[in-house]
C-alpha positions as CSV (number, residue, x, y, z in Angstrom):
1,M,-13.9,6.8,12.3
2,P,-14.0,10.9,13.5
3,A,-10.0,9.9,13.8
4,D,-9.4,8.7,10.1
5,L,-10.6,12.6,8.5
6,N,-8.8,15.3,7.6
7,P,-10.1,19.1,8.5
8,A,-11.6,18.1,5.3
9,G,-13.6,15.6,5.9
10,D,-12.0,13.4,3.4
11,V,-10.9,9.8,4.4
12,F,-6.8,11.0,6.4
13,G,-4.4,10.6,3.9
14,G,-2.0,8.4,6.8
15,W,-5.1,5.9,7.0
16,I,-5.3,4.8,3.2
17,M,-0.8,5.1,3.6
18,S,-1.2,2.3,6.2
19,M,-3.2,0.4,4.3
20,V,-1.5,-0.2,1.2
21,D,1.0,-1.0,2.8
22,I,-0.8,-4.3,5.4
23,A,-2.2,-4.7,1.6
24,G,1.5,-4.8,0.1
25,A,3.3,-6.6,2.7
26,V,0.1,-9.7,2.1
27,L,2.4,-9.7,-1.1
28,A,5.5,-9.4,-1.1
29,T,5.7,-11.4,2.6
30,R,4.0,-14.8,0.7
31,R,7.1,-13.9,-2.1
32,M,9.6,-13.8,0.4
33,R,8.2,-16.8,1.9
34,A,9.3,-14.8,5.0
35,G,8.1,-12.0,7.8
36,V,9.0,-8.9,5.8
37,A,9.6,-5.0,6.7
38,T,9.0,-2.0,4.3
39,V,12.3,-0.3,3.0
40,A,11.1,2.2,1.2
41,V,8.0,4.5,-0.4
42,D,9.2,4.4,-3.7
43,S,6.3,6.3,-5.0
44,F,2.9,7.0,-3.5
45,T,0.2,9.1,-5.4
46,F,-3.0,10.3,-4.1
47,K,-5.4,11.2,-7.6
48,Q,-8.2,11.8,-5.8
49,P,-9.7,12.1,-1.8
50,V,-11.5,9.1,-0.5
51,S,-15.2,9.8,1.2
52,V,-16.4,8.4,4.1
53,G,-18.7,6.0,2.6
54,D,-16.2,4.7,-0.5
55,K,-15.7,0.8,-0.5
56,L,-12.6,0.5,-0.8
57,S,-10.2,-2.2,-3.4
58,F,-6.2,-3.0,-2.6
59,Y,-4.7,-4.3,-5.4
60,A,-0.7,-5.3,-4.9
61,E,1.3,-6.8,-7.8
62,I,5.3,-7.9,-7.7
63,A,7.1,-5.6,-9.2
64,D,11.1,-6.9,-9.0
65,V,12.5,-9.1,-7.4
66,G,15.6,-9.6,-5.3
67,D,17.6,-11.9,-2.9
68,S,16.1,-9.9,0.3
69,T,14.0,-7.4,-1.2
70,V,10.7,-7.8,-3.1
71,S,9.0,-4.5,-4.9
72,V,5.1,-4.2,-5.3
73,D,2.9,-1.8,-6.5
74,V,-0.8,-1.5,-4.7
75,E,-3.4,0.4,-6.2
76,V,-7.2,1.6,-4.3
77,F,-9.9,1.5,-6.3
78,A,-12.7,3.3,-5.1
79,Q,-17.0,2.4,-4.7
80,R,-18.8,5.1,-5.2
81,N,-22.6,6.4,-4.8
82,P,-24.7,3.2,-3.4
83,E,-27.6,4.1,-5.9
84,N,-25.8,4.7,-9.3
85,P,-22.5,2.4,-8.1
86,F,-19.0,3.8,-9.9
87,V,-15.7,2.9,-9.5
88,V,-12.5,5.6,-9.4
89,K,-8.3,4.7,-9.4
90,V,-7.7,6.6,-5.6
91,T,-4.1,6.0,-5.0
92,E,-1.2,4.3,-6.1
93,A,2.1,2.9,-5.2
94,K,5.7,1.9,-5.2
95,L,6.8,-0.2,-2.0
96,T,10.2,-1.9,-1.2
97,Y,10.2,-4.9,1.4
98,T,13.2,-6.5,2.6
99,T,12.8,-9.7,5.1
100,V,13.2,-9.3,8.5
101,G,15.6,-11.3,8.8
102,A,17.8,-9.7,6.1
103,F,17.2,-5.9,7.5
104,R,17.7,-7.0,11.6
105,A,21.2,-8.3,11.2
106,G,22.0,-4.8,8.8
107,A,22.6,-6.8,6.3
108,A,23.0,-4.2,2.8
109,V,19.2,-4.2,1.5
110,D,19.4,-5.1,-2.0
111,A,18.1,-2.5,-5.2
112,A,14.8,-4.4,-6.2
């Protein structure tokens, strides 16, 4: 959608960041068996711009688990050029999530 594009006509990085956060949270919720909240974006690297028409795939993997936190690595790949498709990595990130109960209670968050 036009609201998802930056002035250069590429997909806005904030939209990609929100999708990465969702992908990571799905895996973190499954691992922690509880609701989670994002407490840190430990790293986030945009390797290539995402163009209108790219088909994106998000892959998440558990990096580390603490008592109430989990760190998740997320990679994003874009399939481009429908006539002669190829895939490139466009983004990689590491995020830390905590269980919602611990976050809301004001408990200290352990370093995952």
